[in-house]
C-alpha positions as CSV (number, residue, x, y, z in Angstrom):
1,M,28.6,66.1,69.1
2,F,31.9,66.1,67.1
3,K,32.3,62.4,67.8
4,K,28.9,61.6,66.5
5,V,29.5,63.6,63.3
6,K,32.9,61.8,62.9
7,K,31.2,58.5,63.5
8,C,28.5,59.2,60.9
9,G,31.1,60.3,58.4
10,I,33.0,57.1,58.8
11,I,29.8,55.1,58.2
12,L,29.0,57.1,55.0
13,I,32.5,56.5,53.7
14,I,32.2,52.7,54.3
15,L,28.8,52.6,52.6
16,S,30.1,54.6,49.6
17,L,33.1,52.4,49.2
18,S,30.9,49.2,49.4
19,I,28.5,50.6,46.7
20,F,31.5,51.5,44.5
21,L,33.1,48.1,44.8
22,Y,29.8,46.3,44.1
23,S,29.2,48.4,41.0
24,C,32.6,47.6,39.7
25,T,32.1,43.9,40.3
26,D,28.7,43.9,38.5
27,S,30.0,45.9,35.6
28,T,32.9,43.5,35.2
29,K,30.5,40.5,35.2
30,K,28.4,42.2,32.5
31,V,31.3,42.8,30.3
32,T,32.5,39.2,30.7
33,L,29.1,37.8,29.8
34,S,28.8,40.0,26.8
35,E,32.2,38.9,25.5
36,N,31.3,35.1,26.0
37,T,27.9,35.6,24.2
38,G,29.7,37.2,21.3
39,E,32.1,34.3,21.0
40,D,29.2,31.8,21.3
41,I,27.4,33.5,18.5
42,L,30.5,33.3,16.3
43,V,31.0,29.7,17.1
44,E,27.3,28.9,16.4
45,E,27.4,30.8,13.0
46,D,30.5,28.9,12.0
47,E,28.9,25.6,13.0
48,I,25.7,26.4,11.0
49,A,27.8,27.4,7.9
50,E,29.9,24.2,8.2
51,S,26.7,22.0,8.5
52,I,25.1,23.7,5.4
53,N,28.2,23.4,3.3
54,T,28.8,19.7,4.2
55,A,25.1,19.0,3.6
56,K,25.4,20.4,0.1
57,K,28.2,18.1,-0.7
58,L,26.3,15.1,0.7
59,L,23.3,16.0,-1.5
60,S,25.5,16.0,-4.6
61,D,26.7,12.5,-3.5
62,N,23.1,11.3,-3.0
63,Q,23.6,10.8,0.7
64,F,20.2,12.3,1.5
65,T,19.8,11.0,5.0
66,E,23.1,12.3,6.2
67,A,22.4,15.7,4.5
68,N,19.0,16.0,6.2
69,D,20.6,15.2,9.6
70,L,23.0,18.2,9.1
71,Y,20.2,20.5,8.0
72,N,18.2,19.6,11.0
73,K,21.3,20.2,13.2
74,A,21.7,23.7,11.6
75,L,18.0,24.5,12.3
76,S,18.3,23.3,15.9
77,L,21.0,25.9,16.4
78,D,18.9,28.8,15.0
79,N,15.3,27.8,14.6
80,T,14.0,31.4,14.4
81,N,16.1,32.4,11.3
82,K,13.7,32.6,8.3
83,D,16.5,33.0,5.8
84,L,18.1,29.7,7.1
85,Y,14.9,27.8,6.4
86,I,14.7,29.4,2.9
87,E,18.3,28.6,2.1
88,I,17.9,24.9,3.2
89,K,14.7,24.6,1.2
90,D,16.3,26.0,-1.9
91,N,19.3,23.6,-1.6
92,L,16.9,20.6,-1.3
93,I,14.8,21.7,-4.2
94,S,17.9,22.1,-6.4
95,S,18.5,18.4,-5.8
96,N,14.8,17.5,-6.5
97,R,14.2,16.6,-2.8
98,Y,10.7,18.1,-2.8
99,E,9.5,16.0,0.1
100,D,12.4,17.0,2.3
101,A,12.0,20.7,1.3
102,Y,8.4,20.5,2.2
103,N,9.2,19.2,5.6
104,V,11.7,22.0,6.2
105,V,9.0,24.6,5.3
106,K,6.5,22.8,7.5
107,K,8.9,23.0,10.4
108,A,9.1,26.7,9.9
109,I,5.3,27.0,10.0
110,D,5.3,24.8,13.2
111,N,7.8,27.3,14.7
112,N,5.6,30.2,13.7
113,I,8.1,31.6,11.2
114,D,6.6,33.9,8.6
115,V,3.6,31.6,8.5
116,D,1.6,33.2,5.6
117,N,4.6,33.2,3.3
118,M,5.7,29.7,4.3
119,N,2.2,28.4,3.6
120,K,2.4,29.7,0.1
121,I,5.9,28.2,-0.4
122,A,4.5,24.8,0.9
123,K,1.7,24.9,-1.7
124,D,4.2,25.6,-4.5
125,I,6.4,22.7,-3.4
126,A,3.4,20.4,-3.0
127,S,2.4,21.1,-6.6
128,N,5.3,18.9,-7.6
129,F,4.0,15.9,-5.7
130,Q,2.3,13.1,-7.6
131,T,-1.2,12.1,-6.6
132,I,-1.2,9.0,-4.3
133,Q,-3.2,6.2,-5.8
134,V,-5.0,3.6,-3.7
135,N,-7.2,0.7,-4.9
136,Y,-10.2,-1.0,-3.3
137,S,-12.8,-3.5,-4.3
138,T,-16.2,-4.4,-2.9
139,Y,-19.4,-5.9,-4.1
140,E,-22.5,-4.3,-5.5
141,E,-25.2,-3.4,-2.9
142,S,-22.6,-3.6,-0.1
143,N,-21.9,-1.0,2.5
144,F,-18.4,0.4,1.9
145,I,-16.8,3.4,3.6
146,L,-13.3,4.7,2.5
147,P,-10.8,4.5,5.4
148,S,-9.8,7.6,7.2
149,T,-6.1,6.6,7.0
150,I,-4.0,5.0,4.3
151,T,-0.5,3.6,4.4
152,T,1.9,4.6,1.6
153,T,5.6,5.1,0.9
154,L,7.0,8.6,0.8
155,D,10.7,9.0,0.1
156,N,11.3,5.3,0.7
157,K,9.6,5.4,4.1
158,E,6.3,3.8,5.0
159,V,4.0,6.4,6.5
160,T,0.4,6.6,7.6
161,L,-1.6,9.5,6.2
162,I,-4.9,10.9,7.6
163,V,-7.2,11.5,4.6
164,A,-10.1,13.8,4.3
165,W,-12.3,12.5,1.4
166,D,-14.7,14.6,-0.6
167,N,-17.1,11.8,-0.1
168,S,-16.1,8.7,1.9
169,S,-19.4,6.8,1.4
170,V,-19.0,4.7,-1.8
171,N,-22.1,4.2,-4.0
172,T,-22.2,0.4,-4.7
173,K,-25.4,0.2,-6.7
174,K,-23.7,-0.2,-10.1
175,V,-20.9,-2.5,-11.1
176,G,-17.8,-0.7,-12.4
177,E,-14.7,1.2,-11.4
178,Y,-15.2,4.6,-9.7
179,S,-12.8,7.3,-8.5
180,Y,-12.9,9.2,-5.2
181,K,-10.8,12.3,-4.3
182,G,-9.2,13.0,-1.0
183,F,-6.5,15.1,0.6
184,S,-3.9,14.7,3.3
185,E,-3.3,18.0,5.1
186,E,-0.2,16.8,7.0
187,H,1.8,15.9,3.9
188,F,-0.2,18.1,1.5
189,R,-0.9,15.3,-0.8
190,N,-3.8,14.6,-3.2
191,I,-5.2,11.1,-2.8
192,E,-7.2,9.2,-5.4
193,A,-9.1,6.0,-4.5
194,K,-10.2,3.8,-7.3
195,V,-13.0,1.5,-6.1
196,N,-13.9,-1.5,-8.2
197,I,-17.6,-2.6,-7.7
198,L,-17.8,-6.3,-8.4
199,N,-20.8,-8.4,-9.3
200,R,-22.2,-9.8,-6.1
201,K,-23.2,-13.0,-7.9
202,E,-20.5,-14.5,-10.1
203,K,-19.6,-17.9,-11.7
204,V,-16.0,-18.9,-12.3
205,I,-14.3,-22.0,-13.4
206,G,-10.9,-23.5,-12.5
207,S,-9.0,-26.5,-11.4
208,I,-9.2,-26.9,-7.6
209,K,-5.7,-27.3,-6.2
210,N,-6.8,-27.8,-2.6
211,I,-9.8,-27.7,-0.2
212,Y,-9.1,-27.3,3.5
213,T,-10.4,-25.9,6.8
214,S,-8.7,-23.1,8.8
215,N,-10.0,-21.4,11.9
216,G,-13.4,-23.1,11.5
217,K,-13.8,-22.0,7.9
218,T,-13.5,-23.9,4.6
219,Y,-11.4,-22.6,1.7
220,I,-10.6,-23.7,-1.8
221,D,-7.4,-22.8,-3.8
222,V,-8.3,-22.5,-7.4
223,D,-6.3,-22.3,-10.6
224,L,-8.8,-20.1,-12.6
225,V,-9.2,-20.6,-16.3
226,E,-11.3,-19.5,-19.3
227,F,-13.5,-22.4,-20.6
228,Y,-15.0,-22.3,-24.1
229,F,-17.4,-25.1,-25.1
230,G,-18.8,-25.8,-28.6
231,S,-16.8,-25.6,-31.8
232,K,-18.2,-22.3,-32.9
233,I,-17.0,-20.6,-29.7
234,A,-14.0,-22.7,-28.7
235,L,-12.3,-23.0,-32.1
236,P,-11.8,-19.2,-32.7
237,E,-10.3,-18.9,-29.2
238,A,-7.9,-21.9,-29.8
239,M,-6.9,-20.3,-33.1
240,K,-6.0,-17.1,-31.3
241,D,-3.5,-19.0,-29.2
242,D,-2.3,-21.1,-32.2
243,N,-3.6,-24.2,-30.4
244,A,-6.1,-25.5,-33.0
245,V,-5.4,-28.5,-35.2
246,Y,-5.2,-28.0,-39.0
247,D,-6.8,-30.6,-41.2
248,E,-4.8,-30.6,-44.5
249,E,-7.3,-32.8,-46.4
250,R,-10.2,-30.5,-45.5
251,G,-8.1,-27.4,-45.4
252,E,-9.5,-26.2,-42.1
253,Y,-8.8,-26.0,-38.4
254,F,-10.7,-28.1,-35.9
255,L,-10.9,-29.1,-32.2
256,S,-11.2,-32.8,-31.5
257,D,-12.9,-32.4,-28.1
258,G,-15.1,-29.5,-28.9
259,Y,-13.9,-27.3,-26.0
260,Y,-10.9,-25.1,-25.3
261,I,-9.3,-24.2,-22.0
262,R,-7.1,-21.0,-21.7
263,N,-5.1,-20.4,-18.6
264,N,-4.0,-16.8,-18.3
265,Y,-3.8,-16.7,-14.5
266,T,-0.4,-16.6,-13.0
267,T,-1.5,-17.0,-9.3
268,I,-3.8,-19.3,-7.4
269,T,-7.0,-17.7,-6.2
270,T,-8.5,-18.6,-2.8
271,Y,-12.2,-18.5,-2.0
272,E,-14.0,-19.0,1.3
273,V,-16.7,-21.7,1.1
274,S,-20.1,-21.3,2.6
275,D,-21.1,-23.7,5.4
276,N,-24.2,-24.4,3.3
277,C,-22.3,-24.9,0.0
278,N,-23.8,-27.4,-2.4
279,Y,-21.3,-29.9,-3.8
280,K,-21.7,-32.1,-6.9
281,L,-19.5,-34.7,-8.5
282,L,-19.6,-36.5,-11.9
283,E,-20.7,-40.1,-12.2
284,H,-17.1,-41.4,-12.7
285,D,-15.9,-39.4,-9.7
286,L,-18.3,-41.2,-7.5
287,E,-17.8,-44.7,-9.0
288,E,-14.1,-44.8,-9.8
289,R,-12.8,-42.7,-7.0
290,L,-15.2,-43.5,-4.2
291,G,-16.5,-46.9,-5.2
292,Y,-20.2,-45.9,-5.2
293,E,-22.8,-47.5,-7.4
294,I,-25.1,-45.2,-9.3
295,D,-28.6,-46.6,-9.9
296,N,-30.0,-44.0,-12.1
297,K,-27.2,-43.4,-14.5
298,G,-27.4,-40.8,-17.1
299,T,-24.8,-39.2,-19.5
300,S,-21.2,-38.7,-18.3
301,D,-21.7,-35.0,-18.0
302,I,-24.4,-35.2,-15.3
303,N,-23.5,-34.1,-11.8
304,F,-24.8,-35.8,-8.7
305,D,-25.2,-34.2,-5.2
306,C,-22.6,-35.3,-2.7
307,S,-21.4,-34.4,0.8
308,A,-18.6,-32.0,1.5
309,K,-16.6,-35.0,2.9
310,D,-16.9,-36.9,-0.4
311,F,-16.0,-33.9,-2.4
312,K,-12.9,-33.3,-0.4
313,E,-11.9,-36.9,-0.6
314,V,-12.1,-36.9,-4.4
315,I,-10.0,-33.7,-4.7
316,K,-7.5,-35.3,-2.3
317,L,-7.3,-38.5,-4.4
318,Y,-6.8,-36.6,-7.6
319,N,-4.0,-34.7,-6.0
320,E,-2.3,-37.9,-4.8
321,F,-2.5,-39.9,-8.1
322,E,-2.2,-37.2,-10.8
323,K,1.1,-35.3,-11.2
324,E,1.2,-31.8,-12.5
325,E,2.0,-31.6,-16.2
326,F,3.6,-28.9,-18.3
327,D,3.4,-27.8,-21.9
328,D,6.4,-27.4,-24.3
329,K,6.8,-23.8,-23.0
330,G,7.1,-24.9,-19.4
331,R,3.6,-23.7,-18.4
332,P,1.5,-25.9,-16.1
333,I,-1.3,-27.7,-18.0
334,T,-4.7,-27.3,-16.3
335,N,-5.8,-30.4,-14.5
336,R,-9.1,-31.3,-16.1
337,S,-9.9,-34.0,-13.5
338,K,-10.5,-31.2,-10.9
339,L,-12.1,-28.7,-13.2
340,C,-15.1,-27.2,-11.4
341,W,-17.6,-24.4,-11.7
342,I,-17.8,-22.2,-8.6
343,E,-20.9,-20.1,-8.0
344,L,-20.0,-17.1,-5.7
345,D,-22.1,-14.6,-3.7
346,A,-20.0,-11.7,-2.5
347,G,-16.9,-13.7,-3.1
348,I,-18.0,-16.8,-1.0
349,A,-18.6,-20.1,-2.8
350,Q,-22.2,-21.2,-2.6
351,S,-22.1,-24.1,-5.1
352,I,-19.2,-26.2,-6.5
353,Y,-19.8,-28.7,-9.2
354,R,-17.6,-30.6,-11.8
355,Q,-17.2,-29.8,-15.5
356,Y,-17.1,-32.8,-17.7
357,T,-14.3,-32.9,-20.2
358,P,-14.1,-35.8,-22.7
């Protein structure tokens, strides 16, 4: 009996000692972890403070990319600290970096930090953004829908914005320029689209620089001009440009040829040509350039139907034998030999014929 009690007592002592030693070990571990965590927190706080201070200096030196990298680093160390988001936002706004400040607040919203207040702050920042302008053109009676995305430049970076338009379907019944409003939720930007509704049928005039085929379609490159015919119309226009001749005996201005060409266009315009386009050339184009004999001759200003092949050949010959000329101001002089009227339907040439110039 005594041996059993003694044996049980020894077992109890061993168990008690084991529990005591285990408790001491666990307690020691907990204390050690607590001390390490405290040190980590101090190191983290120092790193955040250093990043913020360095970023401020970089902002003052206009090193915005580097500053943003440090701000992002600070937020990655403590992305639940509302005051940190606000501090960084204020620093950026003080340097007029509204786009960057908006992105910081948006990051807070994404991380579910004081969402209601951050949304208000985001709207206040966005009020400093300029409305993004985009321009489009289409023809009357066409079907035109504003795109759901636009590409623009924000803070020197090309970005694609998703746009919600008040009305994406453009009314094309009347020629003119019309404005449509939209909004990009992601970047909190107002968008304004200006749509220019063009005449579906239009007639232009210019010197054809080239006519060619690409990917099965025919195109013309045209140096567009303004053409005024008849002294009553042409003379006042020439006088505007100081290009009329003054007759001292009669004491008046005049135009010897009765027409005036003004070239205000700085670029060459390209038009697609319809497969069924109607081409016409003047009598001297056909006789002098192609060697044809015209039976029923009329006046020099009459056009004759011709094939696309003959028309291309005439333009090619004029390009080969006539060099480009310049006026006394160094501006190219319009080549009258290739001056043509071009009738367009929705921007595609349906008829091309020569303009006679004495």
